All heavy atoms as TSV, in Angstrom:
chain	resi	resn	atom	element	x	y	z
A	1	MET	N	N	41.648	-119.399	138.508
A	1	MET	CA	C	42.964	-118.832	138.345
A	1	MET	C	C	43.561	-119.325	137.028
A	1	MET	O	O	43.552	-120.499	136.721
A	1	MET	CB	C	43.849	-119.238	139.516
A	1	MET	CG	C	45.232	-118.653	139.445
A	1	MET	SD	S	46.095	-118.762	141.006
A	1	MET	CE	C	47.099	-120.187	140.710
A	2	VAL	N	N	44.069	-118.423	136.237
A	2	VAL	CA	C	44.668	-118.739	134.942
A	2	VAL	C	C	46.169	-118.871	135.105
A	2	VAL	O	O	46.808	-118.019	135.697
A	2	VAL	CB	C	44.346	-117.630	133.918
A	2	VAL	CG1	C	45.011	-117.935	132.596
A	2	VAL	CG2	C	42.857	-117.475	133.746
A	3	LYS	N	N	46.719	-119.957	134.601
A	3	LYS	CA	C	48.164	-120.168	134.643
A	3	LYS	C	C	48.766	-119.738	133.316
A	3	LYS	O	O	48.090	-119.740	132.284
A	3	LYS	CB	C	48.456	-121.642	134.893
A	3	LYS	CG	C	47.913	-122.136	136.213
A	3	LYS	CD	C	48.145	-123.615	136.335
A	3	LYS	CE	C	47.401	-124.131	137.553
A	3	LYS	NZ	N	47.078	-125.521	137.427
A	4	ASP	N	N	50.026	-119.362	133.317
A	4	ASP	CA	C	50.679	-118.889	132.105
A	4	ASP	C	C	50.588	-119.907	130.975
A	4	ASP	O	O	50.397	-119.555	129.824
A	4	ASP	CB	C	52.138	-118.532	132.398
A	4	ASP	CG	C	52.779	-117.789	131.245
A	4	ASP	OD1	O	52.129	-116.870	130.710
A	4	ASP	OD2	O	53.902	-118.125	130.879
A	5	GLU	N	N	50.687	-121.185	131.281
A	5	GLU	CA	C	50.640	-122.206	130.232
A	5	GLU	C	C	49.241	-122.365	129.642
A	5	GLU	O	O	49.062	-123.009	128.615
A	5	GLU	CB	C	51.166	-123.554	130.738
A	5	GLU	CG	C	50.383	-124.144	131.884
A	5	GLU	CD	C	50.917	-123.765	133.248
A	5	GLU	OE1	O	51.716	-122.833	133.364
A	5	GLU	OE2	O	50.518	-124.411	134.220
A	6	ASP	N	N	48.214	-121.765	130.267
A	6	ASP	CA	C	46.850	-121.829	129.762
A	6	ASP	C	C	46.516	-120.678	128.817
A	6	ASP	O	O	45.412	-120.603	128.307
A	6	ASP	CB	C	45.848	-121.783	130.920
A	6	ASP	CG	C	45.966	-122.975	131.845
A	6	ASP	OD1	O	46.397	-124.054	131.387
A	6	ASP	OD2	O	45.622	-122.832	133.022
A	7	THR	N	N	47.443	-119.764	128.594
A	7	THR	CA	C	47.141	-118.557	127.846
A	7	THR	C	C	47.402	-118.730	126.361
A	7	THR	O	O	48.089	-119.657	125.940
A	7	THR	CB	C	47.970	-117.368	128.376
A	7	THR	OG1	O	49.347	-117.631	128.164
A	7	THR	CG2	C	47.707	-117.143	129.854
A	8	TYR	N	N	46.864	-117.816	125.573
A	8	TYR	CA	C	47.030	-117.860	124.121
A	8	TYR	C	C	48.211	-116.991	123.697
A	8	TYR	O	O	48.415	-115.910	124.240
A	8	TYR	CB	C	45.770	-117.345	123.431
A	8	TYR	CG	C	44.515	-118.105	123.817
A	8	TYR	CD1	C	43.354	-117.429	124.118
A	8	TYR	CD2	C	44.510	-119.489	123.873
A	8	TYR	CE1	C	42.202	-118.108	124.463
A	8	TYR	CE2	C	43.362	-120.174	124.218
A	8	TYR	CZ	C	42.206	-119.478	124.508
A	8	TYR	OH	O	41.083	-120.155	124.858
A	9	PRO	N	N	48.972	-117.409	122.693
A	9	PRO	CA	C	50.098	-116.595	122.218
A	9	PRO	C	C	49.615	-115.378	121.423
A	9	PRO	O	O	48.469	-115.327	120.957
A	9	PRO	CB	C	50.887	-117.555	121.332
A	9	PRO	CG	C	49.949	-118.633	120.956
A	9	PRO	CD	C	48.910	-118.717	122.032
A	10	ILE	N	N	50.511	-114.415	121.250
A	10	ILE	CA	C	50.224	-113.245	120.429
A	10	ILE	C	C	49.934	-113.703	118.999
A	10	ILE	O	O	50.510	-114.667	118.521
A	10	ILE	CB	C	51.416	-112.262	120.493
A	10	ILE	CG1	C	51.496	-111.700	121.913
A	10	ILE	CG2	C	51.280	-111.150	119.466
A	10	ILE	CD1	C	52.711	-110.863	122.183
A	11	GLU	N	N	49.020	-113.019	118.340
A	11	GLU	CA	C	48.531	-113.285	116.987
A	11	GLU	C	C	47.502	-114.410	116.938
A	11	GLU	O	O	47.111	-114.842	115.849
A	11	GLU	CB	C	49.664	-113.523	115.992
A	11	GLU	CG	C	50.556	-112.301	115.811
A	11	GLU	CD	C	51.601	-112.467	114.725
A	11	GLU	OE1	O	51.641	-113.535	114.075
A	11	GLU	OE2	O	52.387	-111.540	114.540
A	12	THR	N	N	47.030	-114.870	118.091
A	12	THR	CA	C	45.950	-115.847	118.137
A	12	THR	C	C	44.640	-115.146	117.796
A	12	THR	O	O	44.400	-114.018	118.222
A	12	THR	CB	C	45.845	-116.475	119.532
A	12	THR	OG1	O	47.048	-117.186	119.804
A	12	THR	CG2	C	44.678	-117.438	119.648
A	13	ILE	N	N	43.777	-115.804	117.043
A	13	ILE	CA	C	42.456	-115.276	116.745
A	13	ILE	C	C	41.485	-115.879	117.756
A	13	ILE	O	O	41.456	-117.097	117.960
A	13	ILE	CB	C	42.032	-115.616	115.314
A	13	ILE	CG1	C	43.002	-114.961	114.324
A	13	ILE	CG2	C	40.592	-115.165	115.054
A	13	ILE	CD1	C	42.807	-115.377	112.894
A	14	VAL	N	N	40.715	-115.009	118.390
A	14	VAL	CA	C	39.736	-115.437	119.386
A	14	VAL	C	C	38.362	-114.888	119.012
A	14	VAL	O	O	38.239	-113.958	118.216
A	14	VAL	CB	C	40.126	-114.959	120.812
A	14	VAL	CG1	C	41.408	-115.616	121.276
A	14	VAL	CG2	C	40.245	-113.448	120.889
A	15	ARG	N	N	37.323	-115.470	119.616
A	15	ARG	CA	C	35.955	-114.983	119.440
A	15	ARG	C	C	35.451	-114.497	120.791
A	15	ARG	O	O	35.587	-115.199	121.795
A	15	ARG	CB	C	35.043	-116.083	118.914
A	15	ARG	CG	C	33.622	-115.590	118.650
A	15	ARG	CD	C	32.698	-116.727	118.262
A	15	ARG	NE	N	33.043	-117.304	116.988
A	15	ARG	CZ	C	32.431	-117.019	115.846
A	15	ARG	NH1	N	31.472	-116.138	115.814
A	15	ARG	NH2	N	32.797	-117.615	114.737
A	16	LEU	N	N	34.878	-113.306	120.824
A	16	LEU	CA	C	34.315	-112.759	122.057
A	16	LEU	C	C	33.022	-113.490	122.379
A	16	LEU	O	O	32.134	-113.600	121.519
A	16	LEU	CB	C	34.044	-111.256	121.908
A	16	LEU	CG	C	35.252	-110.335	122.008
A	16	LEU	CD1	C	36.234	-110.540	120.893
A	16	LEU	CD2	C	34.807	-108.907	122.076
A	17	ARG	N	N	32.904	-114.017	123.582
A	17	ARG	CA	C	31.742	-114.821	123.969
A	17	ARG	C	C	30.433	-114.026	123.945
A	17	ARG	O	O	29.406	-114.542	123.533
A	17	ARG	CB	C	31.947	-115.404	125.364
A	17	ARG	CG	C	32.989	-116.483	125.385
A	17	ARG	CD	C	33.150	-117.089	126.744
A	17	ARG	NE	N	34.189	-118.121	126.700
A	17	ARG	CZ	C	34.690	-118.705	127.754
A	17	ARG	NH1	N	34.289	-118.357	128.955
A	17	ARG	NH2	N	35.621	-119.632	127.620
A	18	LYS	N	N	30.460	-112.779	124.374
A	18	LYS	CA	C	29.221	-111.996	124.472
A	18	LYS	C	C	28.703	-111.523	123.119
A	18	LYS	O	O	27.499	-111.483	122.902
A	18	LYS	CB	C	29.419	-110.784	125.379
A	18	LYS	CG	C	29.531	-111.156	126.836
A	18	LYS	CD	C	29.591	-109.925	127.702
A	18	LYS	CE	C	29.658	-110.335	129.159
A	18	LYS	NZ	N	29.646	-109.183	130.049
A	19	THR	N	N	29.589	-111.143	122.209
A	19	THR	CA	C	29.147	-110.539	120.950
A	19	THR	C	C	29.369	-111.410	119.727
A	19	THR	O	O	28.794	-111.152	118.669
A	19	THR	CB	C	29.878	-109.204	120.709
A	19	THR	OG1	O	31.273	-109.467	120.555
A	19	THR	CG2	C	29.647	-108.236	121.861
A	20	GLY	N	N	30.231	-112.411	119.836
A	20	GLY	CA	C	30.552	-113.261	118.696
A	20	GLY	C	C	31.556	-112.646	117.739
A	20	GLY	O	O	31.880	-113.236	116.713
A	21	GLU	N	N	32.070	-111.453	118.062
A	21	GLU	CA	C	33.047	-110.790	117.205
A	21	GLU	C	C	34.396	-111.505	117.285
A	21	GLU	O	O	34.706	-112.123	118.288
A	21	GLU	CB	C	33.237	-109.334	117.634
A	21	GLU	CG	C	32.003	-108.473	117.455
A	21	GLU	CD	C	32.180	-107.116	118.087
A	21	GLU	OE1	O	32.257	-107.052	119.332
A	21	GLU	OE2	O	32.250	-106.138	117.335
A	22	PHE	N	N	35.169	-111.365	116.217
A	22	PHE	CA	C	36.516	-111.915	116.180
A	22	PHE	C	C	37.518	-110.846	116.579
A	22	PHE	O	O	37.309	-109.659	116.332
A	22	PHE	CB	C	36.868	-112.432	114.784
A	22	PHE	CG	C	36.092	-113.643	114.394
A	22	PHE	CD1	C	34.991	-113.532	113.560
A	22	PHE	CD2	C	36.461	-114.894	114.849
A	22	PHE	CE1	C	34.269	-114.654	113.195
A	22	PHE	CE2	C	35.739	-116.025	114.486
A	22	PHE	CZ	C	34.641	-115.899	113.656
A	23	ALA	N	N	38.621	-111.278	117.184
A	23	ALA	CA	C	39.694	-110.371	117.571
A	23	ALA	C	C	41.024	-111.099	117.420
A	23	ALA	O	O	41.078	-112.326	117.496
A	23	ALA	CB	C	39.514	-109.902	119.012
A	24	ILE	N	N	42.074	-110.333	117.207
A	24	ILE	CA	C	43.422	-110.896	117.147
A	24	ILE	C	C	44.228	-110.318	118.307
A	24	ILE	O	O	44.248	-109.110	118.520
A	24	ILE	CB	C	44.101	-110.640	115.784
A	24	ILE	CG1	C	45.435	-111.370	115.729
A	24	ILE	CG2	C	44.244	-109.163	115.493
A	24	ILE	CD1	C	45.996	-111.521	114.344
A	25	ILE	N	N	44.864	-111.186	119.070
A	25	ILE	CA	C	45.634	-110.770	120.240
A	25	ILE	C	C	46.925	-110.099	119.789
A	25	ILE	O	O	47.679	-110.659	118.994
A	25	ILE	CB	C	45.932	-111.978	121.148
A	25	ILE	CG1	C	44.624	-112.518	121.726
A	25	ILE	CG2	C	46.916	-111.612	122.249
A	25	ILE	CD1	C	44.751	-113.816	122.466
A	26	THR	N	N	47.170	-108.891	120.321
A	26	THR	CA	C	48.377	-108.155	119.966
A	26	THR	C	C	49.367	-108.065	121.123
A	26	THR	O	O	50.535	-107.774	120.923
A	26	THR	CB	C	48.040	-106.734	119.489
A	26	THR	OG1	O	47.336	-106.055	120.517
A	26	THR	CG2	C	47.194	-106.770	118.226
A	27	ASP	N	N	48.899	-108.304	122.347
A	27	ASP	CA	C	49.755	-108.256	123.535
A	27	ASP	C	C	49.020	-108.951	124.665
A	27	ASP	O	O	47.793	-109.107	124.621
A	27	ASP	CB	C	50.075	-106.814	123.914
A	27	ASP	CG	C	51.334	-106.698	124.771
A	27	ASP	OD1	O	51.969	-107.729	125.077
A	27	ASP	OD2	O	51.683	-105.569	125.130
A	28	LYS	N	N	49.749	-109.378	125.693
A	28	LYS	CA	C	49.101	-110.026	126.838
A	28	LYS	C	C	49.821	-109.672	128.125
A	28	LYS	O	O	51.007	-109.340	128.109
A	28	LYS	CB	C	49.035	-111.539	126.661
A	28	LYS	CG	C	50.374	-112.231	126.551
A	28	LYS	CD	C	50.170	-113.706	126.306
A	28	LYS	CE	C	51.494	-114.450	126.308
A	28	LYS	NZ	N	51.288	-115.888	126.247
A	29	THR	N	N	49.080	-109.739	129.213
A	29	THR	CA	C	49.627	-109.424	130.529
A	29	THR	C	C	49.060	-110.398	131.550
A	29	THR	O	O	47.861	-110.635	131.597
A	29	THR	CB	C	49.250	-107.992	130.956
A	29	THR	OG1	O	49.687	-107.100	129.951
A	29	THR	CG2	C	49.892	-107.619	132.257
A	30	PHE	N	N	49.949	-110.950	132.360
A	30	PHE	CA	C	49.551	-111.842	133.448
A	30	PHE	C	C	49.698	-111.047	134.728
A	30	PHE	O	O	50.798	-110.622	135.077
A	30	PHE	CB	C	50.455	-113.067	133.467
A	30	PHE	CG	C	50.067	-114.106	134.476
A	30	PHE	CD1	C	48.928	-114.864	134.300
A	30	PHE	CD2	C	50.854	-114.330	135.586
A	30	PHE	CE1	C	48.586	-115.843	135.222
A	30	PHE	CE2	C	50.521	-115.300	136.509
A	30	PHE	CZ	C	49.384	-116.055	136.323
A	31	LEU	N	N	48.600	-110.762	135.397
A	31	LEU	CA	C	48.616	-109.944	136.604
A	31	LEU	C	C	48.472	-110.807	137.844
A	31	LEU	O	O	47.731	-111.778	137.848
A	31	LEU	CB	C	47.478	-108.923	136.557
A	31	LEU	CG	C	47.513	-107.975	135.367
A	31	LEU	CD1	C	46.275	-107.106	135.355
A	31	LEU	CD2	C	48.752	-107.117	135.405
A	32	LYS	N	N	49.159	-110.434	138.897
A	32	LYS	CA	C	49.094	-111.197	140.134
A	32	LYS	C	C	49.194	-110.220	141.300
A	32	LYS	O	O	50.233	-109.629	141.534
A	32	LYS	CB	C	50.225	-112.215	140.194
A	32	LYS	CG	C	50.056	-113.256	141.275
A	32	LYS	CD	C	51.116	-114.317	141.111
A	32	LYS	CE	C	50.783	-115.493	141.995
A	32	LYS	NZ	N	51.647	-116.608	141.741
A	33	ASP	N	N	48.089	-110.013	141.982
A	33	ASP	CA	C	48.044	-109.137	143.144
A	33	ASP	C	C	46.906	-109.635	144.039
A	33	ASP	O	O	45.822	-109.086	144.039
A	33	ASP	CB	C	47.819	-107.685	142.728
A	33	ASP	CG	C	47.894	-106.748	143.920
A	33	ASP	OD1	O	48.493	-107.128	144.939
A	33	ASP	OD2	O	47.348	-105.639	143.823
A	34	GLY	N	N	47.158	-110.695	144.739
A	34	GLY	CA	C	46.108	-111.316	145.532
A	34	GLY	C	C	45.270	-112.262	144.675
A	34	GLY	O	O	44.907	-113.339	145.086
A	35	LYS	N	N	44.969	-111.846	143.438
A	35	LYS	CA	C	44.249	-112.673	142.476
A	35	LYS	C	C	45.132	-112.801	141.246
A	35	LYS	O	O	45.877	-111.899	140.917
A	35	LYS	CB	C	42.939	-112.007	142.062
A	35	LYS	CG	C	41.943	-111.854	143.167
A	35	LYS	CD	C	40.694	-111.203	142.624
A	35	LYS	CE	C	39.693	-110.979	143.727
A	35	LYS	NZ	N	38.500	-110.305	143.228
A	36	SER	N	N	45.023	-113.906	140.565
A	36	SER	CA	C	45.766	-114.078	139.324
A	36	SER	C	C	44.777	-114.108	138.177
A	36	SER	O	O	43.804	-114.849	138.212
A	36	SER	CB	C	46.550	-115.384	139.343
A	36	SER	OG	O	47.553	-115.336	140.317
A	37	PHE	N	N	44.998	-113.270	137.191
A	37	PHE	CA	C	44.146	-113.311	136.022
A	37	PHE	C	C	44.918	-112.842	134.802
A	37	PHE	O	O	45.968	-112.226	134.900
A	37	PHE	CB	C	42.863	-112.505	136.217
A	37	PHE	CG	C	43.083	-111.044	136.481
A	37	PHE	CD1	C	43.047	-110.127	135.457
A	37	PHE	CD2	C	43.311	-110.586	137.781
A	37	PHE	CE1	C	43.241	-108.791	135.708
A	37	PHE	CE2	C	43.503	-109.254	138.032
A	37	PHE	CZ	C	43.469	-108.339	136.997
A	38	MET	N	N	44.387	-113.135	133.660
A	38	MET	CA	C	45.055	-112.852	132.397
A	38	MET	C	C	44.196	-111.917	131.591
A	38	MET	O	O	42.987	-112.078	131.543
A	38	MET	CB	C	45.216	-114.172	131.642
A	38	MET	CG	C	45.876	-114.061	130.331
A	38	MET	SD	S	47.632	-113.819	130.592
A	38	MET	CE	C	48.083	-113.192	129.023
A	39	HIS	N	N	44.796	-110.914	130.970
A	39	HIS	CA	C	44.068	-110.131	129.984
A	39	HIS	C	C	44.954	-109.885	128.778
A	39	HIS	O	O	46.171	-109.966	128.853
A	39	HIS	CB	C	43.484	-108.843	130.569
A	39	HIS	CG	C	44.428	-107.705	130.702
A	39	HIS	ND1	N	45.148	-107.445	131.825
A	39	HIS	CD2	C	44.773	-106.743	129.817
A	39	HIS	CE1	C	45.888	-106.369	131.650
A	39	HIS	NE2	N	45.690	-105.929	130.455
A	40	TYR	N	N	44.280	-109.634	127.677
A	40	TYR	CA	C	44.954	-109.428	126.401
A	40	TYR	C	C	44.619	-108.049	125.866
A	40	TYR	O	O	43.556	-107.514	126.141
A	40	TYR	CB	C	44.465	-110.446	125.364
A	40	TYR	CG	C	44.602	-111.877	125.779
A	40	TYR	CD1	C	43.506	-112.597	126.225
A	40	TYR	CD2	C	45.823	-112.528	125.701
A	40	TYR	CE1	C	43.625	-113.926	126.602
A	40	TYR	CE2	C	45.955	-113.855	126.065
A	40	TYR	CZ	C	44.850	-114.552	126.514
A	40	TYR	OH	O	44.970	-115.863	126.879
A	41	LEU	N	N	45.497	-107.495	125.060
A	41	LEU	CA	C	45.156	-106.363	124.210
A	41	LEU	C	C	44.893	-106.967	122.842
A	41	LEU	O	O	45.658	-107.819	122.365
A	41	LEU	CB	C	46.296	-105.362	124.126
A	41	LEU	CG	C	46.485	-104.459	125.330
A	41	LEU	CD1	C	47.668	-103.520	125.103
A	41	LEU	CD2	C	45.243	-103.656	125.621
A	42	ALA	N	N	43.812	-106.547	122.222
A	42	ALA	CA	C	43.439	-107.148	120.951
A	42	ALA	C	C	42.791	-106.132	120.033
A	42	ALA	O	O	42.216	-105.146	120.488
A	42	ALA	CB	C	42.476	-108.306	121.192
A	43	GLN	N	N	42.896	-106.391	118.746
A	43	GLN	CA	C	42.189	-105.612	117.743
A	43	GLN	C	C	40.938	-106.389	117.371
A	43	GLN	O	O	41.027	-107.549	116.961
A	43	GLN	CB	C	43.057	-105.405	116.512
A	43	GLN	CG	C	44.255	-104.526	116.782
A	43	GLN	CD	C	45.158	-104.393	115.574
A	43	GLN	OE1	O	45.232	-105.286	114.745
A	43	GLN	NE2	N	45.840	-103.277	115.474
A	44	ILE	N	N	39.789	-105.741	117.545
A	44	ILE	CA	C	38.518	-106.379	117.216
A	44	ILE	C	C	38.195	-106.072	115.756
A	44	ILE	O	O	38.312	-104.934	115.308
A	44	ILE	CB	C	37.393	-105.884	118.149
A	44	ILE	CG1	C	37.729	-106.284	119.587
A	44	ILE	CG2	C	36.047	-106.467	117.721
A	44	ILE	CD1	C	36.752	-105.760	120.622
A	45	GLU	N	N	37.769	-107.105	115.033
A	45	GLU	CA	C	37.468	-106.975	113.616
A	45	GLU	C	C	36.457	-105.854	113.379
A	45	GLU	O	O	35.407	-105.803	114.015
A	45	GLU	CB	C	36.903	-108.304	113.110
A	45	GLU	CG	C	36.580	-108.336	111.644
A	45	GLU	CD	C	36.010	-109.654	111.212
A	45	GLU	OE1	O	35.231	-110.254	111.981
A	45	GLU	OE2	O	36.338	-110.086	110.108
A	46	GLY	N	N	36.813	-104.940	112.474
A	46	GLY	CA	C	35.903	-103.865	112.098
A	46	GLY	C	C	35.912	-102.663	113.027
A	46	GLY	O	O	35.159	-101.714	112.816
A	47	LYS	N	N	36.724	-102.684	114.078
A	47	LYS	CA	C	36.800	-101.570	115.011
A	47	LYS	C	C	38.239	-101.073	115.069
A	47	LYS	O	O	39.173	-101.850	114.969
A	47	LYS	CB	C	36.364	-101.989	116.413
A	47	LYS	CG	C	34.909	-102.383	116.503
A	47	LYS	CD	C	34.518	-102.682	117.926
A	47	LYS	CE	C	33.060	-103.043	118.002
A	47	LYS	NZ	N	32.632	-103.329	119.368
A	48	GLY	N	N	38.414	-99.777	115.279
A	48	GLY	CA	C	39.748	-99.214	115.411
A	48	GLY	C	C	40.237	-99.321	116.845
A	48	GLY	O	O	39.465	-99.528	117.770
A	49	GLY	N	N	41.536	-99.201	117.031
A	49	GLY	CA	C	42.120	-99.208	118.368
A	49	GLY	C	C	42.319	-100.608	118.925
A	49	GLY	O	O	42.075	-101.607	118.257
A	50	LYS	N	N	42.759	-100.632	120.166
A	50	LYS	CA	C	42.980	-101.911	120.861
A	50	LYS	C	C	42.071	-101.980	122.072
A	50	LYS	O	O	41.783	-100.968	122.707
A	50	LYS	CB	C	44.436	-102.050	121.287
A	50	LYS	CG	C	45.379	-102.160	120.114
A	50	LYS	CD	C	46.792	-102.417	120.554
A	50	LYS	CE	C	47.690	-102.511	119.334
A	50	LYS	NZ	N	49.070	-102.752	119.689
A	51	TYR	N	N	41.633	-103.172	122.407
A	51	TYR	CA	C	40.706	-103.391	123.499
A	51	TYR	C	C	41.287	-104.406	124.474
A	51	TYR	O	O	41.950	-105.355	124.056
A	51	TYR	CB	C	39.371	-103.918	122.960
A	51	TYR	CG	C	38.663	-102.918	122.084
A	51	TYR	CD1	C	38.998	-102.772	120.737
A	51	TYR	CD2	C	37.678	-102.100	122.602
A	51	TYR	CE1	C	38.364	-101.842	119.941
A	51	TYR	CE2	C	37.028	-101.163	121.808
A	51	TYR	CZ	C	37.377	-101.049	120.482
A	51	TYR	OH	O	36.752	-100.124	119.692
A	52	ALA	N	N	41.022	-104.207	125.753
A	52	ALA	CA	C	41.439	-105.172	126.777
A	52	ALA	C	C	40.376	-106.259	126.859
A	52	ALA	O	O	39.192	-105.975	126.989
A	52	ALA	CB	C	41.596	-104.489	128.123
A	53	LEU	N	N	40.802	-107.498	126.781
A	53	LEU	CA	C	39.910	-108.653	126.852
A	53	LEU	C	C	40.395	-109.581	127.948
A	53	LEU	O	O	41.577	-109.895	128.010
A	53	LEU	CB	C	39.906	-109.413	125.524
A	53	LEU	CG	C	39.595	-108.625	124.262
A	53	LEU	CD1	C	39.776	-109.523	123.045
A	53	LEU	CD2	C	38.189	-108.058	124.313
A	54	TYR	N	N	39.491	-110.026	128.794
A	54	TYR	CA	C	39.853	-111.009	129.813
A	54	TYR	C	C	39.869	-112.401	129.208
A	54	TYR	O	O	39.047	-112.734	128.347
A	54	TYR	CB	C	38.885	-110.959	130.994
A	54	TYR	CG	C	39.053	-109.728	131.835
A	54	TYR	CD1	C	38.170	-108.666	131.740
A	54	TYR	CD2	C	40.127	-109.610	132.715
A	54	TYR	CE1	C	38.334	-107.521	132.499
A	54	TYR	CE2	C	40.303	-108.474	133.479
A	54	TYR	CZ	C	39.406	-107.436	133.369
A	54	TYR	OH	O	39.579	-106.311	134.114
A	55	HIS	N	N	40.790	-113.213	129.663
A	55	HIS	CA	C	40.939	-114.592	129.170
A	55	HIS	C	C	39.617	-115.359	129.247
A	55	HIS	O	O	39.278	-116.107	128.336
A	55	HIS	CB	C	42.022	-115.302	129.999
A	55	HIS	CG	C	42.273	-116.705	129.583
A	55	HIS	ND1	N	43.026	-117.020	128.471
A	55	HIS	CD2	C	41.871	-117.882	130.124
A	55	HIS	CE1	C	43.071	-118.346	128.345
A	55	HIS	NE2	N	42.395	-118.878	129.331
A	56	GLU	N	N	38.871	-115.144	130.309
A	56	GLU	CA	C	37.603	-115.865	130.524
A	56	GLU	C	C	36.498	-115.422	129.582
A	56	GLU	O	O	35.459	-116.066	129.487
A	56	GLU	CB	C	37.135	-115.694	131.968
A	56	GLU	CG	C	38.036	-116.333	133.005
A	56	GLU	CD	C	39.261	-115.482	133.353
A	56	GLU	OE1	O	39.334	-114.295	132.950
A	56	GLU	OE2	O	40.159	-116.011	134.022
A	57	ASP	N	N	36.690	-114.311	128.863
A	57	ASP	CA	C	35.651	-113.761	127.995
A	57	ASP	C	C	35.842	-114.092	126.513
A	57	ASP	O	O	35.092	-113.602	125.668
A	57	ASP	CB	C	35.576	-112.232	128.151
A	57	ASP	CG	C	35.108	-111.823	129.523
A	57	ASP	OD1	O	34.447	-112.632	130.207
A	57	ASP	OD2	O	35.420	-110.692	129.926
A	58	VAL	N	N	36.841	-114.913	126.187
A	58	VAL	CA	C	37.119	-115.235	124.787
A	58	VAL	C	C	37.249	-116.747	124.602
A	58	VAL	O	O	37.571	-117.482	125.534
A	58	VAL	CB	C	38.383	-114.534	124.257
A	58	VAL	CG1	C	38.234	-113.034	124.313
A	58	VAL	CG2	C	39.621	-114.973	125.010
A	59	ASP	N	N	36.974	-117.185	123.382
A	59	ASP	CA	C	37.158	-118.591	123.000
A	59	ASP	C	C	38.156	-118.647	121.856
A	59	ASP	O	O	38.150	-117.794	120.955
A	59	ASP	CB	C	35.830	-119.208	122.558
A	59	ASP	CG	C	34.865	-119.372	123.697
A	59	ASP	OD1	O	35.280	-119.826	124.776
A	59	ASP	OD2	O	33.672	-119.049	123.526
A	60	LEU	N	N	38.980	-119.665	121.852
A	60	LEU	CA	C	39.991	-119.863	120.802
A	60	LEU	C	C	39.326	-120.134	119.462
A	60	LEU	O	O	38.398	-120.940	119.370
A	60	LEU	CB	C	40.888	-121.045	121.192
A	60	LEU	CG	C	41.932	-121.460	120.186
A	60	LEU	CD1	C	42.950	-120.355	119.980
A	60	LEU	CD2	C	42.603	-122.738	120.609
A	61	GLU	N	N	39.808	-119.466	118.415
A	61	GLU	CA	C	39.367	-119.728	117.051
A	61	GLU	C	C	40.501	-120.318	116.220
A	61	GLU	O	O	40.306	-121.303	115.534
A	61	GLU	CB	C	38.831	-118.454	116.385
A	61	GLU	CG	C	37.448	-118.080	116.830
A	61	GLU	CD	C	36.367	-119.080	116.429
A	61	GLU	OE1	O	36.412	-119.620	115.306
A	61	GLU	OE2	O	35.488	-119.333	117.260
A	62	ALA	N	N	41.690	-119.679	116.269
A	62	ALA	CA	C	42.824	-120.170	115.484
A	62	ALA	C	C	44.133	-119.713	116.109
A	62	ALA	O	O	44.279	-118.549	116.447
A	62	ALA	CB	C	42.734	-119.666	114.048
A	63	LEU	N	N	45.067	-120.641	116.227
A	63	LEU	CA	C	46.409	-120.314	116.727
A	63	LEU	C	C	47.249	-119.771	115.580
A	63	LEU	O	O	47.006	-120.108	114.414
A	63	LEU	CB	C	47.070	-121.566	117.305
A	63	LEU	CG	C	46.466	-122.076	118.610
A	63	LEU	CD1	C	47.041	-123.453	118.943
A	63	LEU	CD2	C	46.722	-121.106	119.742
A	64	PRO	N	N	48.265	-118.941	115.884
A	64	PRO	CA	C	49.126	-118.447	114.807
A	64	PRO	C	C	49.938	-119.590	114.192
A	64	PRO	O	O	50.207	-120.590	114.843
A	64	PRO	CB	C	50.035	-117.435	115.517
A	64	PRO	CG	C	49.968	-117.771	116.957
A	64	PRO	CD	C	48.651	-118.445	117.184
A	65	GLU	N	N	50.319	-119.393	112.951
A	65	GLU	CA	C	51.099	-120.448	112.255
A	65	GLU	C	C	52.541	-120.397	112.667
A	65	GLU	O	O	53.099	-119.465	113.048
A	65	GLU	CB	C	50.994	-120.248	110.743
A	65	GLU	CG	C	49.599	-120.482	110.258
A	65	GLU	CD	C	49.496	-120.309	108.747
A	65	GLU	OE1	O	50.507	-119.990	108.089
A	65	GLU	OE2	O	48.405	-120.501	108.248
């Protein structure tokens, strides 16, 4: 279970665990309906659009200044 204080702020740069690609978080949502989990909307480097990323699928690279 992910707690709000464990989440990354908007504009954080993360690395996708499966592909190694970098992404920048543009929005986040904490969902709670029997299960609690966190997902982000992010722009992946070199790709257009926004993608939903689960908190458990990314690693921190750099926090915003």
